[in-house]
The first five atom37 places (N, CA, C, CB, O) and aatype in JSON, in Angstrom:
{
  "aatype": [12, 8, 11, 1, 12, 17, 19, 0, 7, 0, 17, 0, 10, 0, 10, 10, 17, 19, 14, 5, 0, 1, 0, 0, 15, 3, 0, 6, 10, 3, 6, 9, 1, 0, 5, 9, 1, 3, 10, 1, 5, 15, 18, 6, 0, 1, 9, 5, 0, 10, 6, 0, 1, 10, 11, 0, 0, 6, 16, 11, 0, 0, 6, 0, 0, 14, 0, 14, 0, 14, 0, 14, 19, 0, 6, 0, 14, 0, 14, 19, 14],
  "atom_mask": [
    [1, 1, 1, 1, 1],
    [1, 1, 1, 1, 1],
    [1, 1, 1, 1, 1],
    [1, 1, 1, 1, 1],
    [1, 1, 1, 1, 1],
    [1, 1, 1, 1, 1],
    [1, 1, 1, 1, 1],
    [1, 1, 1, 1, 1],
    [1, 1, 1, 0, 1],
    [1, 1, 1, 1, 1],
    [1, 1, 1, 1, 1],
    [1, 1, 1, 1, 1],
    [1, 1, 1, 1, 1],
    [1, 1, 1, 1, 1],
    [1, 1, 1, 1, 1],
    [1, 1, 1, 1, 1],
    [1, 1, 1, 1, 1],
    [1, 1, 1, 1, 1],
    [1, 1, 1, 1, 1],
    [1, 1, 1, 1, 1],
    [1, 1, 1, 1, 1],
    [1, 1, 1, 1, 1],
    [1, 1, 1, 1, 1],
    [1, 1, 1, 1, 1],
    [1, 1, 1, 1, 1],
    [1, 1, 1, 1, 1],
    [1, 1, 1, 1, 1],
    [1, 1, 1, 1, 1],
    [1, 1, 1, 1, 1],
    [1, 1, 1, 1, 1],
    [1, 1, 1, 1, 1],
    [1, 1, 1, 1, 1],
    [1, 1, 1, 1, 1],
    [1, 1, 1, 1, 1],
    [1, 1, 1, 1, 1],
    [1, 1, 1, 1, 1],
    [1, 1, 1, 1, 1],
    [1, 1, 1, 1, 1],
    [1, 1, 1, 1, 1],
    [1, 1, 1, 1, 1],
    [1, 1, 1, 1, 1],
    [1, 1, 1, 1, 1],
    [1, 1, 1, 1, 1],
    [1, 1, 1, 1, 1],
    [1, 1, 1, 1, 1],
    [1, 1, 1, 1, 1],
    [1, 1, 1, 1, 1],
    [1, 1, 1, 1, 1],
    [1, 1, 1, 1, 1],
    [1, 1, 1, 1, 1],
    [1, 1, 1, 1, 1],
    [1, 1, 1, 1, 1],
    [1, 1, 1, 1, 1],
    [1, 1, 1, 1, 1],
    [1, 1, 1, 1, 1],
    [1, 1, 1, 1, 1],
    [1, 1, 1, 1, 1],
    [1, 1, 1, 1, 1],
    [1, 1, 1, 1, 1],
    [1, 1, 1, 1, 1],
    [1, 1, 1, 1, 1],
    [1, 1, 1, 1, 1],
    [1, 1, 1, 1, 1],
    [1, 1, 1, 1, 1],
    [1, 1, 1, 1, 1],
    [1, 1, 1, 1, 1],
    [1, 1, 1, 1, 1],
    [1, 1, 1, 1, 1],
    [1, 1, 1, 1, 1],
    [1, 1, 1, 1, 1],
    [1, 1, 1, 1, 1],
    [1, 1, 1, 1, 1],
    [1, 1, 1, 1, 1],
    [1, 1, 1, 1, 1],
    [1, 1, 1, 1, 1],
    [1, 1, 1, 1, 1],
    [1, 1, 1, 1, 1],
    [1, 1, 1, 1, 1],
    [1, 1, 1, 1, 1],
    [1, 1, 1, 1, 1],
    [1, 1, 1, 1, 1]
  ],
  "atom_positions": [
    [[116.79, 170.28, 65.79], [117.98, 170.28, 64.98], [119.21, 169.96, 65.82], [118.15, 171.63, 64.29], [120.06, 169.17, 65.42]],
    [[119.28, 170.57, 66.97], [120.41, 170.33, 67.86], [120.49, 168.86, 68.28], [120.32, 171.23, 69.1], [121.57, 168.29, 68.4]],
    [[119.31, 168.26, 68.49], [119.26, 166.85, 68.91], [119.77, 165.96, 67.78], [117.81, 166.45, 69.3], [120.47, 164.98, 68.05]],
    [[119.44, 166.27, 66.54], [119.92, 165.47, 65.41], [121.43, 165.52, 65.31], [119.29, 165.96, 64.11], [122.06, 164.51, 65.02]],
    [[121.99, 166.65, 65.54], [123.46, 166.77, 65.48], [124.11, 165.95, 66.59], [123.89, 168.25, 65.59], [125.16, 165.33, 66.39]],
    [[123.47, 165.95, 67.75], [124.01, 165.17, 68.86], [123.96, 163.68, 68.54], [123.23, 165.47, 70.15], [124.92, 162.96, 68.81]],
    [[122.83, 163.21, 67.97], [122.68, 161.8, 67.6], [123.7, 161.44, 66.52], [121.24, 161.51, 67.11], [124.33, 160.38, 66.59]],
    [[123.86, 162.3, 65.53], [124.83, 162.03, 64.46], [126.24, 161.99, 65.04], [124.73, 163.11, 63.35], [127.05, 161.15, 64.64]],
    [[126.54, 162.87, 65.97], [127.86, 162.86, 66.6], [128.08, 161.61, 67.42], [0.0, 0.0, 0.0], [129.18, 161.07, 67.44]],
    [[127.03, 161.15, 68.09], [127.13, 159.91, 68.88], [127.42, 158.72, 67.97], [125.84, 159.67, 69.69], [128.24, 157.86, 68.29]],
    [[126.73, 158.68, 66.83], [126.96, 157.59, 65.88], [128.39, 157.65, 65.31], [125.94, 157.65, 64.73], [129.05, 156.62, 65.18]],
    [[128.84, 158.83, 65.0], [130.2, 158.97, 64.46], [131.23, 158.51, 65.49], [130.47, 160.44, 64.05], [132.2, 157.83, 65.14]],
    [[131.01, 158.86, 66.76], [131.91, 158.44, 67.82], [131.87, 156.92, 68.0], [131.55, 159.14, 69.12], [132.91, 156.29, 68.2]],
    [[130.67, 156.35, 67.93], [130.53, 154.9, 68.06], [131.26, 154.18, 66.94], [129.05, 154.51, 68.07], [131.89, 153.15, 67.17]],
    [[131.17, 154.71, 65.74], [131.85, 154.08, 64.6], [133.37, 154.13, 64.75], [131.43, 154.77, 63.3], [134.07, 153.24, 64.27]],
    [[133.87, 155.16, 65.41], [135.31, 155.24, 65.63], [135.8, 154.18, 66.61], [135.69, 156.62, 66.14], [136.94, 153.73, 66.53]],
    [[134.94, 153.77, 67.53], [135.33, 152.78, 68.53], [135.18, 151.34, 68.04], [134.49, 152.98, 69.78], [135.72, 150.43, 68.66]],
    [[134.48, 151.13, 66.95], [134.3, 149.78, 66.42], [135.66, 149.25, 65.98], [133.28, 149.75, 65.24], [136.35, 149.91, 65.19]],
    [[136.05, 148.08, 66.47], [137.35, 147.54, 66.05], [137.37, 147.28, 64.54], [137.66, 146.24, 66.82], [136.42, 146.75, 63.97]],
    [[138.44, 147.65, 63.96], [138.58, 147.47, 62.52], [138.91, 146.01, 62.21], [139.68, 148.41, 61.97], [139.76, 145.4, 62.86]],
    [[138.23, 145.48, 61.22], [138.53, 144.13, 60.77], [139.83, 144.17, 60.0], [137.37, 143.54, 59.9], [140.07, 145.06, 59.19]],
    [[140.67, 143.18, 60.27], [141.94, 143.16, 59.55], [142.02, 141.87, 58.75], [143.14, 143.29, 60.52], [141.5, 140.83, 59.16]],
    [[142.66, 141.95, 57.64], [142.81, 140.77, 56.79], [143.9, 139.88, 57.37], [143.16, 141.18, 55.32], [144.9, 140.36, 57.9]],
    [[143.69, 138.6, 57.27], [144.69, 137.65, 57.74], [145.88, 137.66, 56.8], [144.08, 136.21, 57.85], [145.74, 137.78, 55.58]],
    [[147.04, 137.54, 57.37], [148.25, 137.53, 56.55], [148.41, 136.16, 55.89], [149.5, 137.88, 57.39], [147.75, 135.19, 56.27]],
    [[149.3, 136.09, 54.91], [149.55, 134.82, 54.23], [150.06, 133.78, 55.21], [150.55, 135.01, 53.08], [149.71, 132.6, 55.11]],
    [[150.89, 134.19, 56.16], [151.43, 133.25, 57.15], [150.32, 132.69, 58.02], [152.49, 133.94, 58.02], [150.32, 131.5, 58.34]],
    [[149.36, 133.55, 58.41], [148.24, 133.08, 59.22], [147.37, 132.12, 58.43], [147.41, 134.25, 59.71], [146.9, 131.11, 58.96]],
    [[147.14, 132.43, 57.17], [146.34, 131.55, 56.33], [147.03, 130.2, 56.13], [146.07, 132.2, 54.97], [146.37, 129.16, 56.16]],
    [[148.34, 130.22, 55.93], [149.08, 128.97, 55.78], [149.01, 128.14, 57.06], [150.55, 129.26, 55.42], [148.9, 126.92, 57.0]],
    [[149.08, 128.81, 58.21], [149.0, 128.09, 59.49], [147.63, 127.45, 59.67], [149.31, 129.04, 60.66], [147.52, 126.31, 60.13]],
    [[146.58, 128.18, 59.31], [145.23, 127.63, 59.41], [145.07, 126.44, 58.48], [144.17, 128.71, 59.09], [144.5, 125.42, 58.86]],
    [[145.57, 126.57, 57.26], [145.48, 125.45, 56.3], [146.23, 124.23, 56.82], [146.05, 125.88, 54.92], [145.76, 123.1, 56.68]],
    [[147.39, 124.45, 57.42], [148.17, 123.33, 57.97], [147.43, 122.67, 59.11], [149.56, 123.83, 58.45], [147.44, 121.44, 59.23]],
    [[146.79, 123.45, 59.96], [146.02, 122.88, 61.06], [144.84, 122.05, 60.55], [145.51, 123.98, 61.99], [144.56, 120.98, 61.07]],
    [[144.17, 122.56, 59.53], [143.06, 121.81, 58.93], [143.56, 120.52, 58.32], [142.33, 122.67, 57.87], [142.94, 119.47, 58.48]],
    [[144.69, 120.58, 57.61], [145.27, 119.38, 57.0], [145.63, 118.36, 58.08], [146.51, 119.73, 56.16], [145.36, 117.17, 57.91]],
    [[146.23, 118.81, 59.17], [146.6, 117.91, 60.26], [145.37, 117.26, 60.89], [147.39, 118.66, 61.32], [145.37, 116.06, 61.19]],
    [[144.32, 118.05, 61.1], [143.09, 117.5, 61.66], [142.48, 116.46, 60.73], [142.07, 118.61, 61.94], [142.02, 115.41, 61.17]],
    [[142.48, 116.78, 59.44], [141.91, 115.85, 58.46], [142.68, 114.52, 58.47], [141.92, 116.47, 57.04], [142.07, 113.45, 58.45]],
    [[144.0, 114.6, 58.49], [144.82, 113.38, 58.51], [144.59, 112.59, 59.8], [146.31, 113.74, 58.37], [144.52, 111.36, 59.78]],
    [[144.48, 113.3, 60.91], [144.24, 112.64, 62.19], [142.9, 111.9, 62.18], [144.27, 113.66, 63.33], [142.81, 110.75, 62.6]],
    [[141.86, 112.58, 61.69], [140.55, 111.94, 61.63], [140.53, 110.76, 60.67], [139.49, 112.95, 61.23], [139.91, 109.74, 60.95]],
    [[141.2, 110.89, 59.55], [141.25, 109.78, 58.59], [141.92, 108.56, 59.23], [142.0, 110.2, 57.31], [141.46, 107.43, 59.06]],
    [[143.01, 108.79, 59.96], [143.71, 107.69, 60.62], [142.81, 107.05, 61.68], [145.02, 108.19, 61.27], [142.78, 105.82, 61.8]],
    [[142.1, 107.86, 62.43], [141.2, 107.32, 63.45], [140.06, 106.53, 62.83], [140.63, 108.45, 64.31], [139.69, 105.47, 63.33]],
    [[139.52, 107.02, 61.74], [138.43, 106.31, 61.05], [138.92, 104.97, 60.53], [137.86, 107.17, 59.89], [138.23, 103.96, 60.67]],
    [[140.11, 104.95, 59.92], [140.66, 103.7, 59.41], [140.9, 102.7, 60.54], [141.96, 103.96, 58.65], [140.65, 101.51, 60.37]],
    [[141.38, 103.18, 61.68], [141.61, 102.29, 62.82], [140.29, 101.73, 63.33], [142.35, 103.04, 63.95], [140.21, 100.54, 63.66]],
    [[139.27, 102.55, 63.4], [137.96, 102.07, 63.85], [137.35, 101.08, 62.87], [137.01, 103.25, 64.06], [136.74, 100.1, 63.28]],
    [[137.53, 101.33, 61.58], [137.01, 100.39, 60.58], [137.72, 99.05, 60.68], [137.16, 100.96, 59.17], [137.1, 98.0, 60.52]],
    [[139.03, 99.07, 60.94], [139.78, 97.82, 61.1], [139.3, 97.06, 62.34], [141.29, 98.11, 61.19], [139.15, 95.84, 62.3]],
    [[139.06, 97.79, 63.44], [138.56, 97.14, 64.66], [137.18, 96.54, 64.42], [138.5, 98.15, 65.82], [136.9, 95.44, 64.89]],
    [[136.33, 97.25, 63.69], [135.0, 96.74, 63.4], [135.07, 95.47, 62.56], [134.17, 97.8, 62.67], [134.37, 94.5, 62.84]],
    [[135.91, 95.48, 61.56], [136.05, 94.3, 60.7], [136.57, 93.11, 61.5], [136.99, 94.59, 59.51], [136.08, 91.99, 61.33]],
    [[137.55, 93.34, 62.38], [138.09, 92.26, 63.21], [137.02, 91.72, 64.15], [139.3, 92.75, 64.01], [136.92, 90.51, 64.35]],
    [[136.21, 92.6, 64.72], [135.15, 92.16, 65.63], [134.09, 91.38, 64.88], [134.52, 93.37, 66.33], [133.57, 90.39, 65.4]],
    [[133.75, 91.8, 63.67], [132.77, 91.07, 62.88], [133.29, 89.69, 62.5], [132.4, 91.85, 61.62], [132.55, 88.71, 62.54]],
    [[134.56, 89.62, 62.13], [135.16, 88.33, 61.78], [135.16, 87.4, 62.98], [136.59, 88.52, 61.24], [134.82, 86.22, 62.87]],
    [[135.55, 87.92, 64.13], [135.59, 87.12, 65.36], [134.19, 86.63, 65.73], [136.2, 87.93, 66.52], [134.02, 85.48, 66.13]],
    [[133.2, 87.5, 65.61], [131.83, 87.12, 65.93], [131.32, 86.05, 64.98], [130.91, 88.35, 65.88], [130.61, 85.13, 65.39]],
    [[131.68, 86.16, 63.71], [131.23, 85.16, 62.73], [131.87, 83.8, 63.0], [131.56, 85.62, 61.29], [131.23, 82.77, 62.83]],
    [[133.14, 83.81, 63.43], [133.83, 82.55, 63.72], [133.3, 81.92, 65.0], [135.34, 82.78, 63.83], [133.28, 80.7, 65.12]],
    [[132.89, 82.73, 65.96], [132.43, 82.21, 67.24], [130.97, 81.77, 67.2], [132.61, 83.25, 68.31], [130.53, 81.0, 68.06]],
    [[130.23, 82.23, 66.24], [128.81, 81.88, 66.16], [128.66, 80.41, 65.8], [128.08, 82.76, 65.13], [129.34, 79.91, 64.9]],
    [[127.76, 79.7, 66.5], [127.55, 78.28, 66.15], [126.9, 78.17, 64.77], [126.65, 77.58, 67.22], [126.19, 79.07, 64.33]],
    [[127.18, 77.07, 64.13], [126.6, 76.82, 62.81], [125.1, 76.65, 62.98], [127.24, 75.56, 62.13], [124.65, 76.04, 63.95]],
    [[124.35, 77.18, 62.07], [122.9, 77.04, 62.2], [122.49, 75.58, 62.08], [122.17, 77.89, 61.13], [123.04, 74.82, 61.28]],
    [[121.52, 75.2, 62.89], [121.01, 73.82, 62.87], [120.27, 73.6, 61.55], [120.07, 73.54, 64.09], [119.61, 74.5, 61.03]],
    [[120.39, 72.4, 61.03], [119.68, 72.15, 59.78], [118.17, 72.25, 60.0], [120.04, 70.76, 59.22], [117.67, 71.95, 61.08]],
    [[117.48, 72.67, 58.99], [116.02, 72.81, 59.08], [115.39, 71.44, 59.23], [115.43, 73.55, 57.84], [115.78, 70.5, 58.54]],
    [[114.42, 71.32, 60.12], [113.77, 69.99, 60.28], [113.03, 69.6, 59.0], [112.77, 70.01, 61.49], [112.43, 70.43, 58.31]],
    [[113.1, 68.33, 58.72], [112.44, 67.8, 57.52], [111.02, 67.44, 57.92], [113.21, 66.56, 56.93], [110.81, 66.68, 58.86]],
    [[110.09, 67.97, 57.21], [108.68, 67.69, 57.52], [108.34, 66.33, 56.94], [107.72, 68.8, 56.94], [108.68, 66.0, 55.8]],
    [[107.66, 65.54, 57.77], [107.25, 64.21, 57.3], [105.99, 64.35, 56.46], [107.01, 63.23, 58.5], [105.14, 65.21, 56.72]],
    [[105.89, 63.52, 55.47], [104.7, 63.55, 54.64], [103.51, 63.06, 55.46], [104.88, 62.68, 53.35], [103.67, 62.14, 56.27]],
    [[102.34, 63.64, 55.29], [101.18, 63.18, 56.06], [100.78, 61.76, 55.65], [99.98, 64.15, 55.86], [100.95, 61.35, 54.5]],
    [[100.28, 61.06, 56.61], [99.86, 59.66, 56.35], [98.64, 59.69, 55.44], [99.53, 58.89, 57.7], [97.78, 60.56, 55.56]],
    [[98.57, 58.7, 54.51], [97.42, 58.67, 53.61], [96.13, 58.38, 54.39], [97.63, 57.63, 52.5], [96.13, 57.59, 55.33]],
    [[95.07, 58.98, 53.99], [93.78, 58.81, 54.64], [93.14, 57.55, 54.06], [92.86, 60.07, 54.45], [93.05, 57.44, 52.83]],
    [[92.67, 56.57, 54.91], [92.06, 55.32, 54.38], [90.71, 55.49, 53.8], [91.96, 54.29, 55.43], [90.11, 54.52, 53.33]]
  ]
}
């Protein structure tokens, strides 16, 4: 019985030392939302810049590529005598 009381007391003491979770204030939530919005805008701008670079590179590659050679025309086989 004495041991159970000691264990219960140890648990109660441990629970007192656990840091209490606190709710974020409205100002903190607004700051987090603003940071997320800024990151989203930054990534969107970077993606658009990369897409523009890709399109320019594809256009340049298409202009620099030589025109395909015409397909050779197969001659008709000679008639068998």
